[in-house]
C-alpha positions in Angstrom: -6.2 -17.6 6.6 -9.5 -18.9 4.3 -9.4 -21.4 1.7 -11.3 -20.2 -0.9 -12.9 -23.0 -2.4 -14.8 -24.3 0.8 -14.6 -20.7 2.7 -13.1 -22.7 5.6 -10.5 -21.1 8.0 -7.4 -23.1 8.1 -5.0 -21.0 9.7 -5.1 -18.3 12.6 -2.7 -16.3 14.0 -3.5 -15.2 17.8 -0.2 -13.6 19.1 -1.2 -10.0 18.2 -3.2 -8.2 21.4 -4.0 -4.8 19.1 -6.3 -4.8 16.4 -4.5 -5.6 13.1 -4.7 -2.7 10.8 -2.6 -3.8 7.7 -1.3 -6.8 5.9 1.1 -7.7 3.4 1.7 -11.1 1.6 5.6 -12.2 0.6 5.5 -12.9 -3.3 6.4 -16.3 -2.6 3.2 -16.5 -0.4 5.7 -18.3 2.1 5.4 -15.4 4.7 2.5 -13.3 6.2 3.1 -9.9 7.7 0.9 -8.3 9.9 0.9 -4.6 11.5 -1.5 -3.7 14.5 -2.3 -1.1 17.2 0.0 -2.5 19.8 3.1 -1.0 18.3 4.4 -4.5 16.7 4.9 -5.9 13.2 5.0 -9.7 12.7 6.2 -11.7 10.0 4.4 -15.4 10.0 5.0 -18.9 8.3 1.9 -19.7 6.6 3.0 -23.1 6.2 3.0 -23.7 10.0 1.4 -20.8 11.5 4.1 -19.9 13.6 5.7 -16.5 14.2 9.0 -16.0 12.2 10.0 -12.5 13.4 9.0 -10.0 15.6 9.6 -6.6 14.2 10.5 -4.4 17.4 11.1 -1.0 18.4 8.1 1.0 17.3 6.8 3.9 19.8 3.3 4.0 18.2 0.6 2.0 16.6 0.8 0.9 13.2 -0.7 3.0 10.2 0.2 0.7 7.2 2.9 -1.6 6.0 4.4 -2.7 2.4 7.0 -5.4 1.4 9.3 -5.1 -1.4 8.7 -7.5 -4.3 11.9 -9.7 -3.6 10.4 -10.1 0.2 13.6 -8.6 1.4 12.4 -5.4 3.0 9.6 -4.6 5.0 8.4 -0.8 5.1 6.5 0.2 8.2 4.6 3.7 9.2 3.2 4.6 12.3 0.4 6.9 14.1 3.8 9.1 15.5 4.4 10.0 11.5 7.6 7.5 11.6 8.5 5.7 8.9 11.0 2.7 9.0 12.5 0.1 6.9 13.4 -3.3 8.5 15.0 -6.3 7.2 12.4 -9.2 6.9 14.7 -12.2 7.9 16.4 -10.4 10.5 14.1 -7.9 11.8 16.7 -5.6 12.3 15.7 -1.5 11.8 17.7 -0.8 8.8 16.9 3.0 8.4 14.3 5.6 9.3 13.3 7.7 6.6 12.7 11.0 6.7 11.6 14.1 4.8 7.7 13.6 4.9 5.6 15.8 6.4 2.5 14.2 8.5 1.3 10.5 8.9 1.7 7.9 6.1 -1.4 6.3 5.2 -0.7 4.4 2.1 2.7 2.8 0.6 3.8 1.0 -2.6 7.2 -0.2 -3.3 8.7 -0.3 -6.7 9.2 -3.5 -8.7 12.7 -3.0 -8.9 12.7 -2.8 -5.0 14.8 0.4 -5.4 12.1 2.8 -4.4 9.7 3.0 -1.7 6.5 5.4 -2.7 4.7 7.2 0.8 1.3 9.1 1.0 0.0 11.3 3.4 -2.2 14.1 3.0 -2.0 15.1 -0.8 1.7 14.4 -1.3 3.2 11.5 -2.4 7.1 11.0 -1.3 9.7 8.8 -3.3 12.5 7.3 -1.3 15.5 5.2 -1.9 14.9 2.3 0.1 18.4 1.2 0.2 20.0 4.7 1.6 16.7 6.1 2.9 16.9 9.2 1.1 13.9 11.4 0.0 14.2 11.4 -4.2 11.3 13.5 -4.8 7.7 14.8 -4.1 4.6 14.4 -6.2 1.7 17.0 -5.5 -1.9 15.8 -5.5 -4.7 18.5 -6.6 -7.0 17.5 -3.9 -6.1 18.3 -0.2 -7.0 15.1 1.2 -5.2 11.9 2.6 -3.9 9.7 -0.5 -5.8 6.7 0.2 -4.3 3.9 -1.9 -1.3 3.4 -4.4 -0.8 1.0 -6.9 2.3 0.7 -9.4 3.0 -1.1 -12.8 5.5 -3.7 -13.1 7.9 -2.0 -15.4 7.9 1.1 -12.8 6.8 3.6 -15.3 3.5 4.2 -13.9 1.7 5.0 -10.3 -1.9 5.2 -9.4 -2.8 6.8 -6.7 -6.3 7.7 -5.5 -6.7 11.2 -3.5 -10.1 12.3 -2.5 -12.6 12.0 -5.7 -9.8 11.8 -8.0 -7.6 9.1 -9.7 -4.0 10.1 -10.9 -1.9 8.1 -13.0 1.9 9.3 -12.7 5.1 8.7 -15.2 7.4 7.7 -12.5 10.1 8.2 -14.9 9.5 11.6 -15.7 7.9 12.3 -12.3 5.0 14.1 -13.6 1.0 13.6 -13.9 -0.1 11.8 -17.1 -3.6 11.3 -16.8 -6.1 12.7 -13.9 -9.8 11.4 -13.4 -12.4 12.7 -11.5 -15.3 10.6 -10.0 -18.0 12.9 -10.1 -20.6 12.8 -7.3 -19.1 9.0 -6.8 -17.7 10.0 -3.5 -14.0 9.2 -2.1 -12.1 6.8 -3.9 -11.3 4.2 -1.0 -9.1 1.9 -3.2 -7.8 1.0 -6.3 -6.3 -2.6 -7.6 -5.3 -3.5 -11.1 -5.7 -6.5 -13.2 -2.7 -9.1 -13.6 -2.1 -7.8 -17.4 -2.3 -4.0 -15.8 -4.9 -3.0 -18.8 -7.8 -2.6 -16.1 -8.3 -0.8 -13.0 -11.0 -1.2 -10.7 -11.6 2.0 -8.1 -14.0 1.4 -5.0 -15.6 4.6 -3.6 -17.0 5.7 -0.2 -20.8 5.8 -2.0 -20.5 2.1 -2.7 -19.9 2.6 -6.2 -17.2 0.3 -8.1 -16.0 1.7 -11.5 -13.8 -0.4 -13.9 -11.3 1.6 -15.9 -9.6 1.0 -19.4 -5.9 2.0 -18.3 -5.3 2.1 -22.5 -7.5 4.8 -22.8 -7.9 6.1 -19.6 -11.8 5.9 -19.3 -14.3 4.5 -17.2 -16.3 1.5 -19.1 -18.0 0.3 -16.3 -19.9 1.5 -13.1 -21.5 -1.0 -10.7 -23.6 1.3 -7.7 -25.2 0.6 -4.5 -22.5 -2.5 -4.3 -22.9 -4.4 -1.6 -20.4 -7.2 0.0 
């Protein structure tokens, strides 16, 4: 953990023996969840740096994790194509989700803590977090892995990145509202939204960062050859 004002490391977590591949921060900033290649997910107390809970029982390296907004549940996807939901405090597995095809590579939970969106290659699966049932499947145009998922706070719209396309889905109607293509800009590797959810930024494999106005669904600014 790095203090942004000074860029000094203020906390280190050293229990993992494998590469950490996914992180999730609790909404109250009290806990950090980390998933790694040694078949384990750990929940850390940020104030003390101590391990609070270890989510065990995984049979393969972790591919991605996400938390619900109430911090009650952690969804864990693994390289063996399994998808499980755990209780954050207890560390116990609540249920294993089924019905998806392939390894889950991106996830996001709805802000009402009722639905989980899990993406594979060209598909986004919608699960009921509480009973584990598969509710619906959204089909992307590109037959490529979905690299990023974001959802608006009112649970009406889902943004997904798949190949060179960004789709905006109307979750209530389960249909695609808007689809935009980053022509000759490379694969979209990530999406983030502003706090007021009026603007979104996407990054591509060609080093391009594009800023989108979500009200009119148009690109308003592009930065090329962006170096971090």
